[in-house]
BAPA-344242 format. One record per residue (C-alpha): residue number from 1; residue in three letters; chain; x, y, z. Coordinates in steps of 0.5 Angstrom, whole numbers, plus 2048, in hexadecimal, padded with zeros to 3 digits. Layout:
{node NUM, Ala, A, {X, Y, Z}}
...
END
This chain:
{node 1, Unk, A, {810, 692, 7EC}}
{node 2, Unk, A, {80B, 694, 7F1}}
{node 3, Unk, A, {810, 696, 7F6}}
{node 4, Unk, A, {814, 69A, 7F0}}
{node 5, Unk, A, {80D, 69E, 7EF}}
{node 6, Unk, A, {80C, 69F, 7F6}}
{node 7, Unk, A, {813, 6A2, 7F6}}
{node 8, Unk, A, {813, 6A6, 7F0}}
{node 9, Unk, A, {80C, 6A9, 7F2}}
{node 10, Unk, A, {80E, 6AC, 7F9}}
{node 11, Unk, A, {814, 6AE, 7F6}}
{node 12, Unk, A, {811, 6B2, 7F0}}
{node 13, Unk, A, {80D, 6B5, 7F6}}
{node 14, Unk, A, {814, 6B8, 7F8}}
{node 15, Unk, A, {816, 6B9, 7F1}}
{node 16, Unk, A, {80F, 6BD, 7F0}}
{node 17, Unk, A, {812, 6C2, 7F5}}
{node 18, Unk, A, {818, 6C7, 7F4}}
{node 19, Unk, A, {81B, 6CA, 7F9}}
{node 20, Unk, A, {820, 6CE, 7FC}}
{node 21, Unk, A, {825, 6CF, 802}}
{node 22, Unk, A, {822, 6D1, 809}}
{node 23, Unk, A, {81A, 6D0, 809}}
{node 24, Unk, A, {816, 6D7, 80B}}
{node 25, Unk, A, {810, 6D3, 80E}}
{node 26, Unk, A, {80C, 6CD, 80C}}
{node 27, Unk, A, {808, 6CB, 806}}
{node 28, Unk, A, {802, 6CE, 808}}
{node 29, Unk, A, {7FD, 6CC, 802}}
{node 30, Unk, A, {7FD, 6C8, 7FC}}
{node 31, Unk, A, {7F9, 6CB, 7F5}}
{node 32, Unk, A, {7F7, 6C6, 7F0}}
{node 33, Unk, A, {7F6, 6CB, 7EA}}
{node 34, Unk, A, {7F1, 6C7, 7E4}}
{node 35, Unk, A, {7F0, 6CC, 7DF}}
{node 36, Unk, A, {7EC, 6C7, 7DB}}
{node 37, Unk, A, {7E7, 6C7, 7E0}}
{node 38, Unk, A, {7E8, 6CF, 7E1}}
{node 39, Unk, A, {7E9, 6CE, 7E9}}
{node 40, Unk, A, {7EF, 6CD, 7EE}}
{node 41, Unk, A, {7EE, 6C8, 7F4}}
{node 42, Unk, A, {7F2, 6CB, 7FB}}
{node 43, Unk, A, {7F4, 6C7, 800}}
{node 44, Unk, A, {7F6, 6CB, 806}}
{node 45, Unk, A, {7FB, 6C6, 80B}}
{node 46, Unk, A, {7F9, 6CB, 811}}
{node 47, Unk, A, {7F2, 6C9, 811}}
{node 48, Unk, A, {7F2, 6C1, 813}}
{node 49, Unk, A, {7F7, 6BC, 815}}
{node 50, Unk, A, {7F3, 6B6, 811}}
{node 51, Unk, A, {7F0, 6B5, 80A}}
{node 52, Unk, A, {7EA, 6B6, 80D}}
{node 53, Unk, A, {7EB, 6BD, 810}}
{node 54, Unk, A, {7EE, 6BF, 80A}}
{node 55, Unk, A, {7E7, 6BE, 806}}
{node 56, Unk, A, {7E3, 6C1, 80C}}
{node 57, Unk, A, {7E7, 6C7, 80B}}
{node 58, Unk, A, {7E8, 6C8, 804}}
{node 59, Unk, A, {7E1, 6CA, 800}}
{node 60, Unk, A, {7E4, 6C9, 7FA}}
{node 61, Unk, A, {7E6, 6C1, 7FC}}
{node 62, Unk, A, {7DF, 6C1, 7FE}}
{node 63, Unk, A, {7DC, 6C2, 7F8}}
{node 64, Unk, A, {7E1, 6BE, 7F5}}
{node 65, Unk, A, {7DF, 6B8, 7FA}}
{node 66, Unk, A, {7D7, 6B9, 7F8}}
{node 67, Unk, A, {7D9, 6B9, 7F0}}
{node 68, Unk, A, {7DD, 6B3, 7F1}}
{node 69, Unk, A, {7D7, 6AF, 7F5}}
{node 70, Unk, A, {7DC, 6AE, 7FC}}
{node 71, Unk, A, {7E2, 6AC, 7F7}}
{node 72, Unk, A, {7E7, 6B1, 7F9}}
{node 73, Unk, A, {7E7, 6B0, 800}}
{node 74, Unk, A, {7EA, 6A9, 800}}
{node 75, Unk, A, {7EF, 6AC, 7FB}}
{node 76, Unk, A, {7F2, 6B2, 7FE}}
{node 77, Unk, A, {7F3, 6AC, 804}}
{node 78, Unk, A, {7F6, 6A8, 800}}
{node 79, Unk, A, {7FA, 6AD, 7FD}}
{node 80, Unk, A, {7FC, 6B1, 803}}
{node 81, Unk, A, {7FD, 6AC, 808}}
{node 82, Unk, A, {802, 6A7, 804}}
{node 83, Unk, A, {808, 6A6, 808}}
{node 84, Unk, A, {80E, 6A8, 805}}
{node 85, Unk, A, {813, 6A1, 804}}
{node 86, Unk, A, {818, 6A2, 809}}
{node 87, Unk, A, {81E, 6A2, 804}}
{node 88, Unk, A, {81B, 6A8, 801}}
{node 89, Unk, A, {81E, 6AD, 806}}
{node 90, Unk, A, {825, 6A8, 805}}
{node 91, Unk, A, {824, 6A9, 7FD}}
{node 92, Unk, A, {823, 6B0, 7FD}}
{node 93, Unk, A, {829, 6B1, 802}}
{node 94, Unk, A, {82D, 6AE, 7FD}}
{node 95, Unk, A, {82A, 6B1, 7F7}}
{node 96, Unk, A, {82C, 6B8, 7FA}}
{node 97, Unk, A, {82F, 6BC, 7F5}}
{node 98, Unk, A, {830, 6B6, 7EF}}
{node 99, Unk, A, {82F, 6B9, 7E9}}
{node 100, Unk, A, {829, 6B3, 7E7}}
{node 101, Unk, A, {825, 6B5, 7EC}}
{node 102, Unk, A, {826, 6BD, 7EB}}
{node 103, Unk, A, {825, 6BC, 7E4}}
{node 104, Unk, A, {81D, 6B9, 7E6}}
{node 105, Unk, A, {81C, 6BE, 7EB}}
{node 106, Unk, A, {81D, 6C4, 7E6}}
{node 107, Unk, A, {818, 6C0, 7E1}}
{node 108, Unk, A, {813, 6C0, 7E7}}
{node 109, Unk, A, {813, 6C7, 7E7}}
{node 110, Unk, A, {80F, 6C7, 7E0}}
{node 111, Unk, A, {809, 6C4, 7E4}}
{node 112, Unk, A, {80A, 6C7, 7EB}}
{node 113, Unk, A, {80B, 6CE, 7EE}}
{node 114, Unk, A, {80E, 6CF, 7F5}}
{node 115, Unk, A, {80D, 6D6, 7F7}}
{node 116, Unk, A, {811, 6D9, 7FD}}
{node 117, Unk, A, {817, 6D6, 7FC}}
{node 118, Unk, A, {81C, 6D7, 7F7}}
{node 119, Unk, A, {81E, 6D0, 7F2}}
{node 120, Unk, A, {823, 6CC, 7F4}}
{node 121, Unk, A, {823, 6C5, 7F1}}
{node 122, Unk, A, {828, 6C1, 7F6}}
{node 123, Unk, A, {823, 6BE, 7F9}}
{node 124, Unk, A, {826, 6BF, 800}}
{node 125, Unk, A, {81F, 6C2, 803}}
{node 126, Unk, A, {81B, 6BC, 800}}
{node 127, Unk, A, {81F, 6B8, 805}}
{node 128, Unk, A, {81E, 6BE, 80B}}
{node 129, Unk, A, {817, 6BD, 80A}}
{node 130, Unk, A, {817, 6B6, 80A}}
{node 131, Unk, A, {81B, 6B6, 810}}
{node 132, Unk, A, {817, 6BB, 814}}
{node 133, Unk, A, {811, 6B7, 812}}
{node 134, Unk, A, {813, 6B1, 815}}
{node 135, Unk, A, {815, 6B5, 81C}}
{node 136, Unk, A, {80E, 6B7, 81C}}
{node 137, Unk, A, {80C, 6AF, 81B}}
{node 138, Unk, A, {808, 6B1, 814}}
{node 139, Unk, A, {80D, 6AC, 80F}}
{node 140, Unk, A, {807, 6AE, 80A}}
{node 141, Unk, A, {806, 6B2, 804}}
{node 142, Unk, A, {802, 6B7, 808}}
{node 143, Unk, A, {807, 6B8, 80D}}
{node 144, Unk, A, {80C, 6B9, 808}}
{node 145, Unk, A, {808, 6BE, 805}}
{node 146, Unk, A, {807, 6C2, 80B}}
{node 147, Unk, A, {80E, 6C2, 80C}}
{node 148, Unk, A, {811, 6C5, 806}}
{node 149, Unk, A, {812, 6CD, 806}}
{node 150, Unk, A, {80F, 6D2, 802}}
{node 151, Unk, A, {808, 6D5, 802}}
{node 152, Unk, A, {804, 6D1, 7FD}}
{node 153, Unk, A, {806, 6CC, 7F8}}
{node 154, Unk, A, {801, 6CC, 7F1}}
{node 155, Unk, A, {800, 6C7, 7EC}}
{node 156, Unk, A, {7FE, 6C9, 7E5}}
{node 157, Unk, A, {7FB, 6C2, 7E3}}
{node 158, Unk, A, {7FB, 6C5, 7DB}}
{node 159, Unk, A, {802, 6C6, 7DB}}
{node 160, Unk, A, {802, 6BE, 7DC}}
{node 161, Unk, A, {7FE, 6BE, 7D6}}
{node 162, Unk, A, {803, 6C3, 7D3}}
{node 163, Unk, A, {809, 6BE, 7D4}}
{node 164, Unk, A, {805, 6B8, 7D2}}
{node 165, Unk, A, {803, 6BC, 7CB}}
{node 166, Unk, A, {80A, 6BD, 7CA}}
{node 167, Unk, A, {80C, 6B6, 7CB}}
{node 168, Unk, A, {806, 6B5, 7C5}}
{node 169, Unk, A, {809, 6B9, 7C1}}
{node 170, Unk, A, {810, 6B6, 7C1}}
{node 171, Unk, A, {80D, 6B0, 7BF}}
{node 172, Unk, A, {809, 6B2, 7B9}}
{node 173, Unk, A, {80D, 6B2, 7B4}}
{node 174, Unk, A, {810, 6AC, 7B5}}
{node 175, Unk, A, {808, 6A9, 7B5}}
{node 176, Unk, A, {807, 6AC, 7AE}}
{node 177, Unk, A, {80E, 6A9, 7AC}}
{node 178, Unk, A, {80D, 6A2, 7AE}}
{node 179, Unk, A, {806, 6A3, 7AB}}
{node 180, Unk, A, {808, 6A5, 7A4}}
{node 181, Unk, A, {80D, 6A0, 7A3}}
{node 182, Unk, A, {80D, 699, 7A1}}
{node 183, Unk, A, {80F, 694, 7A7}}
{node 184, Unk, A, {814, 68F, 7A6}}
{node 185, Unk, A, {813, 688, 7A4}}
{node 186, Unk, A, {813, 682, 7A8}}
{node 187, Unk, A, {817, 67C, 7A7}}
{node 188, Unk, A, {813, 677, 7AB}}
{node 189, Unk, A, {819, 672, 7AC}}
{node 190, Unk, A, {81C, 678, 7B2}}
{node 191, Unk, A, {815, 678, 7B6}}
{node 192, Unk, A, {816, 671, 7B7}}
{node 193, Unk, A, {818, 670, 7BF}}
{node 194, Unk, A, {81F, 670, 7BF}}
{node 195, Unk, A, {822, 66A, 7C2}}
{node 196, Unk, A, {827, 669, 7C8}}
{node 197, Unk, A, {82D, 668, 7C3}}
{node 198, Unk, A, {832, 66C, 7C8}}
{node 199, Unk, A, {835, 66C, 7CF}}
{node 200, Unk, A, {833, 671, 7D4}}
{node 201, Unk, A, {838, 674, 7D9}}
{node 202, Unk, A, {838, 679, 7DE}}
{node 203, Unk, A, {840, 67B, 7E0}}
{node 204, Unk, A, {844, 680, 7E3}}
{node 205, Unk, A, {849, 684, 7DF}}
{node 206, Unk, A, {84E, 688, 7E2}}
{node 207, Unk, A, {84E, 690, 7DF}}
{node 208, Unk, A, {853, 695, 7E1}}
{node 209, Unk, A, {84F, 69B, 7E1}}
{node 210, Unk, A, {849, 698, 7E7}}
{node 211, Unk, A, {84B, 696, 7EE}}
{node 212, Unk, A, {847, 68F, 7EC}}
{node 213, Unk, A, {847, 68A, 7E7}}
{node 214, Unk, A, {841, 68B, 7E3}}
{node 215, Unk, A, {83C, 686, 7E2}}
{node 216, Unk, A, {83B, 683, 7DB}}
{node 217, Unk, A, {836, 67F, 7D8}}
{node 218, Unk, A, {839, 67C, 7D2}}
{node 219, Unk, A, {835, 677, 7CD}}
{node 220, Unk, A, {83A, 673, 7C9}}
{node 221, Unk, A, {838, 66E, 7C3}}
{node 222, Unk, A, {839, 667, 7C4}}
{node 223, Unk, A, {83A, 666, 7BD}}
{node 224, Unk, A, {83A, 66A, 7B6}}
{node 225, Unk, A, {83E, 670, 7B9}}
{node 226, Unk, A, {840, 675, 7B5}}
{node 227, Unk, A, {845, 678, 7B9}}
{node 228, Unk, A, {842, 67E, 7B9}}
{node 229, Unk, A, {840, 683, 7C0}}
{node 230, Unk, A, {83A, 688, 7C1}}
{node 231, Unk, A, {83A, 68B, 7C8}}
{node 232, Unk, A, {833, 68D, 7CB}}
{node 233, Unk, A, {832, 694, 7CF}}
{node 234, Unk, A, {82D, 694, 7D4}}
{node 235, Unk, A, {828, 69B, 7D6}}
{node 236, Unk, A, {828, 69F, 7DC}}
{node 237, Unk, A, {826, 699, 7E2}}
{node 238, Unk, A, {826, 694, 7DE}}
{node 239, Unk, A, {82A, 68D, 7DD}}
{node 240, Unk, A, {82C, 688, 7D8}}
{node 241, Unk, A, {826, 684, 7D9}}
{node 242, Unk, A, {821, 689, 7D6}}
{node 243, Unk, A, {825, 688, 7D0}}
{node 244, Unk, A, {827, 681, 7CF}}
{node 245, Unk, A, {821, 680, 7CA}}
{node 246, Unk, A, {826, 684, 7C5}}
{node 247, Unk, A, {82C, 680, 7C7}}
{node 248, Unk, A, {828, 67A, 7C6}}
{node 249, Unk, A, {827, 67B, 7BF}}
{node 250, Unk, A, {82E, 67D, 7BD}}
{node 251, Unk, A, {831, 678, 7C1}}
{node 252, Unk, A, {82C, 672, 7BD}}
{node 253, Unk, A, {830, 675, 7B6}}
{node 254, Unk, A, {837, 674, 7B9}}
{node 255, Unk, A, {839, 67A, 7BD}}
{node 256, Unk, A, {83C, 67B, 7C4}}
{node 257, Unk, A, {838, 680, 7C8}}
{node 258, Unk, A, {83A, 683, 7CE}}
{node 259, Unk, A, {836, 687, 7D2}}
{node 260, Unk, A, {839, 68B, 7D8}}
{node 261, Unk, A, {836, 68E, 7DE}}
{node 262, Unk, A, {837, 696, 7DF}}
{node 263, Unk, A, {838, 696, 7E6}}
{node 264, Unk, A, {837, 69D, 7E7}}
{node 265, Unk, A, {831, 69E, 7E3}}
{node 266, Unk, A, {82D, 696, 7E3}}
{node 267, Unk, A, {828, 693, 7E6}}
{node 268, Unk, A, {82C, 692, 7ED}}
{node 269, Unk, A, {82E, 699, 7ED}}
{node 270, Unk, A, {826, 69B, 7EE}}
{node 271, Unk, A, {825, 696, 7F3}}
{node 272, Unk, A, {82B, 699, 7F7}}
{node 273, Unk, A, {828, 6A0, 7F5}}
{node 274, Unk, A, {821, 69F, 7F8}}
{node 275, Unk, A, {824, 69C, 7FE}}
{node 276, Unk, A, {828, 6A3, 800}}
{node 277, Unk, A, {82E, 69F, 7FF}}
{node 278, Unk, A, {831, 6A3, 7F9}}
{node 279, Unk, A, {830, 6A9, 7F5}}
{node 280, Unk, A, {82D, 6A9, 7ED}}
{node 281, Unk, A, {832, 6A8, 7E8}}
{node 282, Unk, A, {837, 6AD, 7E7}}
{node 283, Unk, A, {839, 6B1, 7E0}}
{node 284, Unk, A, {83F, 6AC, 7E1}}
{node 285, Unk, A, {83C, 6A6, 7DE}}
{node 286, Unk, A, {83B, 6AA, 7D8}}
{node 287, Unk, A, {842, 6A8, 7D7}}
{node 288, Unk, A, {843, 6A1, 7DB}}
{node 289, Unk, A, {83E, 69D, 7D7}}
{node 290, Unk, A, {841, 69E, 7D1}}
{node 291, Unk, A, {847, 69C, 7D5}}
{node 292, Unk, A, {843, 696, 7D7}}
{node 293, Unk, A, {843, 694, 7D0}}
{node 294, Unk, A, {84A, 695, 7CD}}
{node 295, Unk, A, {84D, 692, 7D4}}
{node 296, Unk, A, {849, 68B, 7D2}}
{node 297, Unk, A, {84C, 68C, 7CA}}
{node 298, Unk, A, {853, 68D, 7CE}}
{node 299, Unk, A, {852, 687, 7D2}}
{node 300, Unk, A, {850, 683, 7CC}}
{node 301, Unk, A, {855, 684, 7C7}}
{node 302, Unk, A, {85A, 684, 7CD}}
{node 303, Unk, A, {858, 67D, 7CE}}
{node 304, Unk, A, {856, 67E, 7D6}}
{node 305, Unk, A, {84F, 67D, 7D3}}
{node 306, Unk, A, {84C, 678, 7CF}}
{node 307, Unk, A, {852, 675, 7CC}}
{node 308, Unk, A, {850, 66F, 7CA}}
{node 309, Unk, A, {84B, 672, 7C5}}
{node 310, Unk, A, {84F, 675, 7C0}}
{node 311, Unk, A, {84C, 67C, 7BF}}
{node 312, Unk, A, {84D, 682, 7BB}}
{node 313, Unk, A, {84D, 688, 7BF}}
{node 314, Unk, A, {84F, 68C, 7B9}}
{node 315, Unk, A, {848, 68D, 7B6}}
{node 316, Unk, A, {843, 68C, 7BB}}
{node 317, Unk, A, {83C, 68F, 7BB}}
{node 318, Unk, A, {839, 692, 7C2}}
{node 319, Unk, A, {831, 692, 7C3}}
{node 320, Unk, A, {82E, 696, 7C8}}
{node 321, Unk, A, {827, 699, 7CB}}
{node 322, Unk, A, {826, 6A0, 7CE}}
{node 323, Unk, A, {82C, 6A2, 7D2}}
{node 324, Unk, A, {830, 69C, 7CF}}
{node 325, Unk, A, {82E, 69F, 7C8}}
{node 326, Unk, A, {831, 6A5, 7CA}}
{node 327, Unk, A, {837, 6A1, 7CD}}
{node 328, Unk, A, {837, 69E, 7C5}}
{node 329, Unk, A, {837, 6A4, 7C2}}
{node 330, Unk, A, {83E, 6A6, 7C6}}
{node 331, Unk, A, {841, 6A0, 7C4}}
{node 332, Unk, A, {83F, 6A1, 7BD}}
{node 333, Unk, A, {843, 6A8, 7BD}}
{node 334, Unk, A, {83E, 6AD, 7C0}}
{node 335, Unk, A, {841, 6B2, 7C3}}
{node 336, Unk, A, {83C, 6B6, 7C8}}
{node 337, Unk, A, {83B, 6BD, 7C8}}
{node 338, Unk, A, {83A, 6C2, 7CE}}
{node 339, Unk, A, {838, 6C8, 7CA}}
{node 340, Unk, A, {831, 6C5, 7C8}}
{node 341, Unk, A, {830, 6C2, 7D0}}
{node 342, Unk, A, {832, 6C9, 7D2}}
{node 343, Unk, A, {82D, 6CD, 7CE}}
{node 344, Unk, A, {827, 6C8, 7CF}}
{node 345, Unk, A, {827, 6C5, 7D5}}
{node 346, Unk, A, {825, 6CB, 7D9}}
{node 347, Unk, A, {81E, 6CC, 7D3}}
{node 348, Unk, A, {819, 6C9, 7D7}}
{node 349, Unk, A, {814, 6CB, 7D1}}
{node 350, Unk, A, {819, 6C9, 7CC}}
{node 351, Unk, A, {814, 6C5, 7C6}}
{node 352, Unk, A, {819, 6BF, 7C6}}
{node 353, Unk, A, {819, 6BE, 7CD}}
{node 354, Unk, A, {818, 6B7, 7D0}}
{node 355, Unk, A, {819, 6B2, 7D6}}
{node 356, Unk, A, {820, 6B0, 7D3}}
{node 357, Unk, A, {822, 6B7, 7D3}}
{node 358, Unk, A, {822, 6B7, 7DB}}
{node 359, Unk, A, {827, 6B2, 7DB}}
{node 360, Unk, A, {82B, 6B4, 7D5}}
{node 361, Unk, A, {82C, 6BC, 7D8}}
{node 362, Unk, A, {82E, 6B7, 7DF}}
{node 363, Unk, A, {835, 6B5, 7DA}}
{node 364, Unk, A, {837, 6BC, 7D9}}
{node 365, Unk, A, {83D, 6BC, 7DF}}
{node 366, Unk, A, {83F, 6B6, 7DB}}
{node 367, Unk, A, {83F, 6B7, 7D4}}
{node 368, Unk, A, {846, 6BA, 7D3}}
{node 369, Unk, A, {849, 6B3, 7D5}}
{node 370, Unk, A, {844, 6AF, 7D1}}
{node 371, Unk, A, {846, 6AF, 7CA}}
{node 372, Unk, A, {849, 6A7, 7CB}}
{node 373, Unk, A, {848, 6A4, 7C5}}
{node 374, Unk, A, {84B, 69D, 7C2}}
{node 375, Unk, A, {84D, 69B, 7BB}}
{node 376, Unk, A, {84C, 694, 7BC}}
{node 377, Unk, A, {845, 696, 7BC}}
{node 378, Unk, A, {842, 695, 7B5}}
{node 379, Unk, A, {83A, 695, 7B5}}
{node 380, Unk, A, {835, 698, 7BA}}
{node 381, Unk, A, {82E, 697, 7BC}}
{node 382, Unk, A, {82B, 69C, 7C0}}
{node 383, Unk, A, {824, 69B, 7C2}}
{node 384, Unk, A, {821, 6A1, 7C6}}
{node 385, Unk, A, {827, 6A5, 7C8}}
{node 386, Unk, A, {827, 6AC, 7CB}}
{node 387, Unk, A, {82C, 6B0, 7C6}}
{node 388, Unk, A, {829, 6B7, 7C4}}
{node 389, Unk, A, {82C, 6BB, 7C9}}
{node 390, Unk, A, {832, 6B6, 7CA}}
{node 391, Unk, A, {835, 6B7, 7C2}}
{node 392, Unk, A, {835, 6BB, 7BD}}
{node 393, Unk, A, {830, 6B9, 7B8}}
{node 394, Unk, A, {834, 6BC, 7B2}}
{node 395, Unk, A, {83A, 6B7, 7B4}}
{node 396, Unk, A, {836, 6B1, 7B6}}
{node 397, Unk, A, {836, 6AF, 7AE}}
{node 398, Unk, A, {83E, 6AE, 7AE}}
{node 399, Unk, A, {83E, 6A9, 7B3}}
{node 400, Unk, A, {843, 6A4, 7B1}}
{node 401, Unk, A, {83F, 69E, 7B3}}
{node 402, Unk, A, {838, 69D, 7AF}}
{node 403, Unk, A, {833, 69F, 7B4}}
{node 404, Unk, A, {82C, 69C, 7B4}}
{node 405, Unk, A, {828, 6A0, 7B8}}
{node 406, Unk, A, {821, 69C, 7BA}}
{node 407, Unk, A, {81B, 6A1, 7BE}}
{node 408, Unk, A, {814, 69F, 7C0}}
{node 409, Unk, A, {80E, 6A3, 7BD}}
{node 410, Unk, A, {80B, 6A3, 7C4}}
{node 411, Unk, A, {811, 6A4, 7C9}}
{node 412, Unk, A, {810, 6AA, 7CD}}
{node 413, Unk, A, {816, 6AA, 7D1}}
{node 414, Unk, A, {81B, 6AB, 7CA}}
{node 415, Unk, A, {816, 6AD, 7C5}}
{node 416, Unk, A, {818, 6AB, 7BE}}
{node 417, Unk, A, {817, 6B3, 7BC}}
{node 418, Unk, A, {81D, 6B6, 7C0}}
{node 419, Unk, A, {820, 6B1, 7C1}}
{node 420, Unk, A, {821, 6AD, 7BB}}
{node 421, Unk, A, {81D, 6B0, 7B4}}
{node 422, Unk, A, {821, 6B7, 7B5}}
{node 423, Unk, A, {828, 6B5, 7B6}}
{node 424, Unk, A, {828, 6AF, 7B1}}
{node 425, Unk, A, {825, 6B6, 7AC}}
{node 426, Unk, A, {82A, 6BB, 7AF}}
{node 427, Unk, A, {82F, 6B6, 7AE}}
{node 428, Unk, A, {82E, 6B4, 7A7}}
{node 429, Unk, A, {830, 6AD, 7AA}}
{node 430, Unk, A, {82C, 6A9, 7A5}}
{node 431, Unk, A, {831, 6AB, 7A0}}
{node 432, Unk, A, {836, 6A8, 7A3}}
{node 433, Unk, A, {833, 6A2, 7A4}}
{node 434, Unk, A, {830, 6A2, 7AB}}
{node 435, Unk, A, {828, 6A0, 7AC}}
{node 436, Unk, A, {822, 6A2, 7B0}}
{node 437, Unk, A, {81D, 69D, 7B1}}
{node 438, Unk, A, {817, 69F, 7B5}}
{node 439, Unk, A, {812, 699, 7B9}}
{node 440, Unk, A, {80B, 69B, 7B8}}
{node 441, Unk, A, {808, 69A, 7BF}}
{node 442, Unk, A, {80E, 69A, 7C3}}
{node 443, Unk, A, {80F, 69D, 7C9}}
{node 444, Unk, A, {816, 69E, 7CC}}
{node 445, Unk, A, {816, 697, 7D1}}
{node 446, Unk, A, {812, 693, 7CC}}
{node 447, Unk, A, {818, 691, 7C7}}
{node 448, Unk, A, {81C, 68D, 7CC}}
{node 449, Unk, A, {81B, 686, 7CC}}
{node 450, Unk, A, {81C, 684, 7D4}}
{node 451, Unk, A, {81E, 67D, 7D5}}
{node 452, Unk, A, {819, 678, 7D7}}
{node 453, Unk, A, {814, 67C, 7D4}}
{node 454, Unk, A, {810, 678, 7CE}}
{node 455, Unk, A, {811, 67A, 7C7}}
{node 456, Unk, A, {816, 67D, 7C2}}
{node 457, Unk, A, {81A, 683, 7C3}}
{node 458, Unk, A, {816, 688, 7BF}}
{node 459, Unk, A, {81D, 68C, 7BC}}
{node 460, Unk, A, {821, 685, 7BC}}
{node 461, Unk, A, {821, 684, 7B5}}
{node 462, Unk, A, {823, 68C, 7B2}}
{node 463, Unk, A, {828, 68C, 7B7}}
{node 464, Unk, A, {82B, 685, 7B5}}
{node 465, Unk, A, {82A, 688, 7AD}}
{node 466, Unk, A, {82E, 68E, 7AF}}
{node 467, Unk, A, {834, 68A, 7B2}}
{node 468, Unk, A, {834, 686, 7AD}}
{node 469, Unk, A, {835, 68B, 7A7}}
{node 470, Unk, A, {83A, 690, 7AB}}
{node 471, Unk, A, {83E, 68A, 7AD}}
{node 472, Unk, A, {83E, 687, 7A6}}
{node 473, Unk, A, {83C, 680, 7AA}}
{node 474, Unk, A, {839, 67B, 7A4}}
{node 475, Unk, A, {832, 67A, 7A6}}
{node 476, Unk, A, {82B, 67A, 7A3}}
{node 477, Unk, A, {828, 680, 7A7}}
{node 478, Unk, A, {82B, 687, 7A6}}
{node 479, Unk, A, {828, 68E, 7A7}}
{node 480, Unk, A, {828, 68F, 79F}}
{node 481, Unk, A, {824, 689, 79E}}
{node 482, Unk, A, {81E, 68C, 7A2}}
{node 483, Unk, A, {81B, 685, 7A4}}
{node 484, Unk, A, {81C, 687, 7AC}}
{node 485, Unk, A, {815, 689, 7AD}}
{node 486, Unk, A, {811, 687, 7B2}}
{node 487, Unk, A, {80A, 683, 7B1}}
{node 488, Unk, A, {806, 68A, 7B4}}
{node 489, Unk, A, {80A, 68E, 7AF}}
{node 490, Unk, A, {80C, 693, 7B3}}
{node 491, Unk, A, {813, 693, 7B1}}
{node 492, Unk, A, {814, 698, 7AC}}
{node 493, Unk, A, {81B, 69C, 7A8}}
{node 494, Unk, A, {81A, 6A3, 7A8}}
{node 495, Unk, A, {821, 6A5, 7A6}}
{node 496, Unk, A, {81F, 6A8, 79F}}
{node 497, Unk, A, {819, 6AC, 7A1}}
{node 498, Unk, A, {81C, 6B0, 7A6}}
END
């Protein structure tokens, strides 16, 4: 994680400045605007080659250095002289012009203003600035800043506060709803650690739409198998092992569970991207991910995979987290629409704008090929899915497969307001049998259940109850019974209070 944070910090410096064609001159100064202190700090890059020289040449920095009791200089030295990872240049070079990078840079313009150049979100000038810094033997943040074009870069700290307040507002209704509704009751037996009554295997399954076989983690009940199949789809830059706890709960109750790696957007793809060996996930993955799931179902029904398990592939369940949740909605019959994406993606001040819009807006060129429903999917659980811009909320409720939508009340990445509550309310989905469960205090990643981590999957029981009910499996645990809560009283069905 430390290595990943270093990469993202370095990339963040680049993402914070949006550039254009040919630089007229090197960046002259950086201005930090601090409206809450009624002041601004100017750093003139021509006044020094080191952090010490820059402080000595700047009255603003001298005042802050004095006020900080000598803490500013070590901080500036650490920030300015931090070496950029060798892979950063290759990462930007491979990412130039890719929709995901362009959307990230577009979002950065909310905070940073680069004066003296025209806006460009391709990332090309970031790479060129890094190359020039390396040639001058200054491959660090200070050297990189010196090589940027334009006259002045200004960062308005108050804009960061505005973005944070918007995200906070997008969570407030979820907080209020979750507080106002009684939490689901608890079945003590469901919170006894599950035993290993299943076999675990990682296999390679050839699929027609990818050049390489899919890596699939399988959990197969050793006894009392019910012949039913569940596929779990991971999120962006994740892997099946992050959701093995969900799978173990299901396998312990008779389900065969398949968890594929989506190779265009999994953890290995992230490693290749950060090393500069691959571009970011492209919009074509919006179509390819659901095809991964359908291809697995085809392999099972055709006897090419798990033939001895005697599985029912006419009615299956799919479960997904984040982008995996979006994948499940496509499989359930959701038809992506480009109209909302086109109208909202360039509106940087939209009240519902959130971090997941960067990803959703990167899908625009792939939307028209992303309607890939699978009629075999009868039950869907989507945990924290980005969906607001992708699906017409008025039609979301008419999905032929029944949907359980789960969202955490502290999810800053995919906040509950615009990405869960509003679509469910607009679509009148509850009238058609779909449900929304909020999890008090959960963020975007805390609902996962990673292999090797202690404890039971927090949402495993509610996923189990929903699938039992929708697939008509004779079982003691059902969603309607409501006994799928956790011992902290955090799971709340708010469907009837929207």
